[in-house]
N, C-alpha and C positions, 0 to 999 in steps of 0.2 A: 504494500500500500504506500502511496506517495503522500507523506504527511504534509498537510497544509500549514504553512508557517503562520503563527499567530502574530498579531501586531504588537501586543504588549510584551516588552522585553522580559526575559527570564532573569538575566543578569545585566546590570548597567553600571559603568564607572563614569563619573562626571568630573572633569577638570583635574585629573590626577597629575601631580608633578612630583618628581623625586630627583634629588641631587646627591652625588657622592663626592665630597670635597669640591674640586673645581669642575667636575664633570656633571653636566645637566643630563641625567639619564632619560628623564621624561619631562615633557613640557606641555601642560594643560591638555592632557589626552582624555577624550570622551569616546566611549566604545560600548556597544551593547550586543547581547546574544539573545536570540529568540528561542522559544521551545521548538523542538523538532528541526534544528538547524545545525549544519556544519559550517562554522565560520572560520576560515583560514586566515592566519596571520603570516605575512611575509615581510622580508626586509633583510638587508645585509647584517652580518654579525655586528653587534654593538648598536643596532638601530633602536633598541628599547623593548623588543618583544618579550624577552625573558624577564626583564625588570617588571613589566606589567603583570606577567603571569605570577611572579613571586609575590607581588602585592595582592593579587587575587587569592593566592594560596596561603596568605598570612605569614609568609617568610619575611617580607619587608613591610614596613609601615610607610604610607605616602606622606610627603611633606604637606601636601594640600590636596583637596578633592574628596570625593565620597564614593562609596560602593553601595549599590542597591540590589536587593534580591527580591524578585516578584513585587517590586514597588516599595519595599520597606528598606530604609537605610540600615546597614549593618556595619559592625566594626570587625575588621580582620586583623586582630593583634597577634595571632599565632596560628599555626597549622591546625590546632584543635578547633579554633573558631571557624576555620574553613570547613572542617568536617561537620561541625554542628550545622553550618549553613548548607550542607549537602553539596559541597564543591570538592571534587577529587582531581588529582593531577598525576599523570603518568610521566615521570621524568625520563629523559634520554638515558641517564645513569639510573638503572633500576634500583628500587628501594626494597630489597629482599634480604633475607638471612640465609646464605647459601647452604649452611650445614643443617638447617632445619627442614623438615618435610614440607611439602606443598600444603598439607592440612594445617600444620602448625603456623605457617606463614599466613594462611587465610584467617586463622583464629586469633592472631596476635591482638591482645587487649580485650578480647571477648571470648576467652576459652570456656567451653562448657564444663561444668563441674557437677559432681555428685558427692554429697556429704564432705565437702571441702577437698575433694580429690578430682583430678582431671578426668573427665569422661572421654577417653580416647576414641571409643567406638562412635560416640555421637559426633565428635570432632571430625572424624573421617567421613561419616555419613553427611554431615553438613557441608563438608568440602566438596563432595561429589555433587550435591545439589547446586552449589555455587558455580562449579565448573560447567555443569550442564546448562545453566542459564546463558552462558556465553559460547556454547557449542564446543567446549574443550573436553569432550567425554573421553578422549584418548589419553588424558593425563591421569596417572595414578597418584592419588593424594598422599600415598605413603612414601613417594619418592623424594629424596633430598632435592630441594629446588635447584641447587647448584649444578645438578646433573642434567637439567633440562637445557634445551637451546634457548637463546635469547628470546626468540619469538614465543616459545611456550611460557617462559617466565613472565613475559609481558601479558600474556593471556591470563595468568594467575593474578597479576596486579589489577587487570581490568575486572576480573571476576570479583575481587575483593571490593572494588569501587561500586560495582553493580549491586553487590549484596548489601552494601551500606546505603543503597537507594539514593545515590547521588543524582542531583538534578543537572549539574554542570560537570563535564569531564574535560580536562585539558590534556591534550596529547602533544608532547614535545618531541619532534623529530622521531616519530614512533617506528619508522621503517629503516632507520639508519643502519641497523645491523641484522635486518631480516632477509631471508631468502625470498625469492619471487612467490613461492607457494604460501609462505607465512604472511607475506604482504597481502596477497589476495584474500586469505582467511581473515586478516584484520579488517580489510575494506568491507567484507561482508558483514562483519560484526558492527562496524561503524554505521552501516546502512540500517541494521536492525535497531541499534540504540537510537538513531535519529527518528526512525518510524515510531518508536515508543514514546516520543516527545521529549527525549533528553536533548540538552543543548551541548554541542561539542565544539571546543576551540582546538583547531588543528594547526600546529606550527610546523612548517616544512620549507626546505629550500627546493624541493622537487616539484617543478611546474606540472609535470604530467599527473602527479598524484592530486595536486590541488584542483586541476581541471576535472578530474574524475569525481572528486568527493564534495567540493565546496559549493555551498549555496551562495555565500558571499566571501569576498576576499578583501581584507584590509591590509594596507601597506604602511610600514613604519620606515622613517628615515631620520637619522640624527635625533632620536628622542621624540619625534613628532609624528602624529598620524597624518599622512599626506593624502589619503583617499581610500574610498571603499567602492568596490565594483560588485553589483548585485548580479551574480551569474544566472540565477533562476529567473529573475524578472526580465533582464535584458536578453537572456539566451546566450549560451556559450559562444555562438558564432559572432555575436556582437562585441565580444571582448577578446582581444588577441593577447597571446603571451607577451608580445612586445609592449603592449599597454602597461602590463604589470611590471615588466623589467624597467621601463622608462620611469615609472613611479618609484621603484626601489633605488635606482642609481642616480636619478636626476638628470639623465641624458638619454638620447636615443641609442639603442643597441640594435642596429639594423640586421646584423648577422652575428649571432653569438659565436659561431665557430670560425667565421671568416675564411671559408674554403678558398684556396687558391692553388693554381697549378705550380708545381715545383719540378725542376729538372732533376731527374733521378740518375745517379752515377753508378759506378761499379758496385757489385755485391760486397758489403762490408762484413756482414755476419752470415755464416753458413753453418747450419746445424744439421747433423745427420744421425738418425737413429739414436737419439739421446734418451736415456732411461735411468731411473733410480733403482732399477732392479725390482720394483714393486708395482705400485699403482700407476706410476707415470711412465708413459712412453710405450714403444719408441716413437719419438716425434722428429720430424725433419722439416725445416723451413729456411728461408733466406730473408734478409733485410738489406736493402740497398742503401748506399750513402744518400742522405737527404730524404729518406722515406720514413713515413710514420705508419707502422703496422700495429694493429691492435688485436690482442687476444680477448675473445669474448666467450661466454659460456655460463652455465649455472654455477652456483656456489658448490664447491667440491669437485669441479670439473678438472682441476689440476693446473689452472693458469698461473697462480702464484708459485706453485711448486716448480714449474718450468723456469720462471724467473730466478728462483733461488738456486736452481742447478747451474744456470748460466753465471750467476754471481759468486758461486762457491760457498753459499750458505748451507747447502745440502750436498751430499756426496753423489757424484756421477758414477753409476755402475758400469755403463757402456755407452758407446756412441762418441761422436767427435764434435768439437766446437772449433771453427776457424774464423779468424778475424783478419780482414784484409789479405786473404789468401794464405795465411799462415796458421797451421793447426796449433792450438794452445791447450794447455791443461790448467784448469783453475782450481787451486787447492783450498782457497779461503777468500773471504771478501777483500782482505788486504792485497792478496795476489791478483784478484780481479781488477782492482783499481790500478795496480802497477802495469797490468797488461791492456788497459784501455777500456774497461767495463765499469760503468757507474750505475747505481741503482737507488731509486727512491722507493723505500719499502711501503708496505700496505699501511702500517701504523707508524706515523711520524713520531708520536710521543713515546712509544715504547721501543722503537727500533732505529730511529734516525736522529733524535734530538736529545741533548742533555739540557733539560728545561731550566736548571738552575744556573747554567752557564750563560755568558753574554751572547748576544746575537752575533757579535764579531767573531768570537771564538768558535761558535757553532758553525759559522760559514767557512772559516779558514782552517779548521782543525785537521783536515786530511791533506792539506797542501802547505804546511808550515815550512817544509824543506825548500819550497820555491821562494820563500821570503827570508831565507837564512844564508849567511856567508860564513864558512868555517865554523858552523854551529851556532852563530850569533844571529838572533832574530832581528830583522830590520822592521821594527814595529811601524814606523812611518809608512814604509812601502806597503805593508800588509793592510794598514788602515785605509790607505789611498785606494788599493785594489778593491777592498770590501765596499768602500763608498761608491766606486764605479759600478760594482755589481748591484748594489742596492738601488742606484739610480736607474739602471737598465731594467731591473725587475719591478721597480716602483714599490719597494718594501717600505711600509709605513712604520718607522721606529723612531722614538724620541732621540735616541743616541745609540751608538754601537755598543755601549757598555751596559745597557739594560738587560735584565734576565729575559731569556727566550720565552719563558712561560707567560710573560705579560702581553705577548702579541696575539692577534686573532689567528684562527685556524688557517686562513688564507695566507697571512704573512709568515706563519711558521712553515707552511709548505714552500713558500718562496725561498726561505733560508736554505732548505735542503736542495732546492733547484740551483740556488746560487753556489752551494758547495760543489755540486756536480759540474757546473759550468767552469769553476776554477780547476777542476780535475781534467777538463777537456778530454772526455772519453771518446773513443771511436763508436761505442755502443752505449746508449742510455736506456735503462729499463725503468719505466715509471709505473708502479703498481698503485692503482686507484688514485691518480694524481689530484683529483678534485673532491675526494670524499670528505664530507663535513665542512665544506667551504661554501660561502654564499655566492649568489649569481654574479655579483660584480667581480669577486676574486676568481671565479671560474673563467670569466671572459679574459682576464689578464693571464691566467695560467695557460689557456689555449694559445694566446698570443706568444707567450714565452716558448711553448713547445714548438710552435711553427718556426720561431726564430732560431731555436736550437737546430732543428732539421735543416734550415736554410744554410747553416754553416757546413753541412756535409755529414753531420752526425747521423748514424742509424738509430732510429727511435723505436723501441718496442714498448707499447702501452698495454697495460692490463686493466680492463675496465668492466664494471658491472652495469654501467650506464649506457644503454644501447643508443639513445640519441647522440650522446657524446661520441661514442665509438664511430658511428656513421658520419658524424659531422667533422671530426678532425683527421680521419685516417685516409691513407691511400688504399690500403688493403686490410681485410679482416681475416683472422684465423679463428675458426670456431672450434672450441674444445668440448669434448664429452668423454667422461670416464677415463681421463688421463691421456687421451689421444686427440690429434687434430682431425676433425671429421669433415671439414670444409674450408676452402679458401675462396674468397670472393672480393671483387672490386667494390670498394666502399661506396662509390658514387651510384652504382646500379643496384646495390643491395637494399633490402627493406627489413624492418624489424621482424615482420612475420616470417620471412624466409630464414633469417638468422635463428629465430626461436625454433623453427621446425628442425633445423640441424642440431641445435643445442639440446633439444628434448628427445631427439631420435625419431620424431614424427616423419621427417623426410626419408630417413633410411627405411622405415617401416613401409612407407607408401611407394618407394622407388628402390627396391632391393638391389637392382642391377645398375643403378645410376649414382650410388653414393660416392662421395669424394674421400671417404675415410682412408687414412693411411694404413698399410698392412701392418 
């Protein structure tokens, strides 16, 4: 059933302002949410979305302004006040106790007892009922929640919110770590909750998700609400993604990917029958100088693992890697850098950055030898080169000495790209280069990738974002179950064809026409 939106707001904030020191995080923001509505919030990192949500959730108190629930003014002085007001929030960083069972997580603060003892049987029975309400019947309530996938843990959190009969549910980047099937399951649940009359606030950088789910889209920029588009009233065809992007970044972004023809040179990377001796391979492919080749596929298809084999992070069992016509053996990541291979790993915070180190040291750490003479570091020359890189990449940092943790996700990603550019590799491997960054930072990262390719570097991208893969690449390599099952020209490929190969549908329908490697 298609829920008719009511005119009277379920939740309303009026004239909210919030300052942190010299930073004005929110300026006179007014916003409302209706029953039976998915209201998406978009904006670059630091635009004010999260601050507003933390005020609604009772984590922060506003400096001025008011919050109203079903027409009545309320005070959100703590998260408990939000719970009392029937407002729930699902954070990007899940709020669970990993060692406790699903049932225990669902019962926290409201454990059933009998004669002052925990009634475990009722707790498990109640948990099954709560999970059933959100369609998560395949989750065993006795399982430690830490053993579940992120998507399943998220379902448990939503089940807890639904059981508490929340009227408003905030979802903050809910698909950031979900597989495609988990995302589809979540979208189905969102539609169900909306149809029951719940109001949902959906925060996301992913335009395609917002287009699928949102009834209205509100855009924040620099702490201000710059506009709202009513997708249901106007119709989705009347609002273009560029309209939203223009509101977010304050300028026209006519072509997010900026596709352009590049002259492709000789083969730089040649991989033949590469395998880890287990689930990965054998795989064979080439990347030419100046070419951007993207590996796509479902989660678990083996894309990241191939990148790690090339970079020496995992051990190669068999097969060959040749760079510029010379066969090489890569023993470890340090050896990879020395032989002309650089990599931006999937998780910048865990695998690429030392967050407590300065932005300068993080950028120059792998090329200190280039700034040293007889073992003495030429600090001035290093600082000058890092300044040059920051200008080229448009890194926004108050100074080179600030801690890397203080930067936005997009600027942290640029630090790692800057480090790779200083290494001047023949092959650059970029694993999920735009994950967790906003639309403005994505546009800049795409520009940087194209500029890197234009220098003659062979670029191998690993991406779960199909529009991104189609937009920035020259060729696509589709992986399934550890092997390359299709190779295609990015300009002529479509998302549907890519997914047919990634899921095995194409092979099932065309058993004699598959491109799968032996």
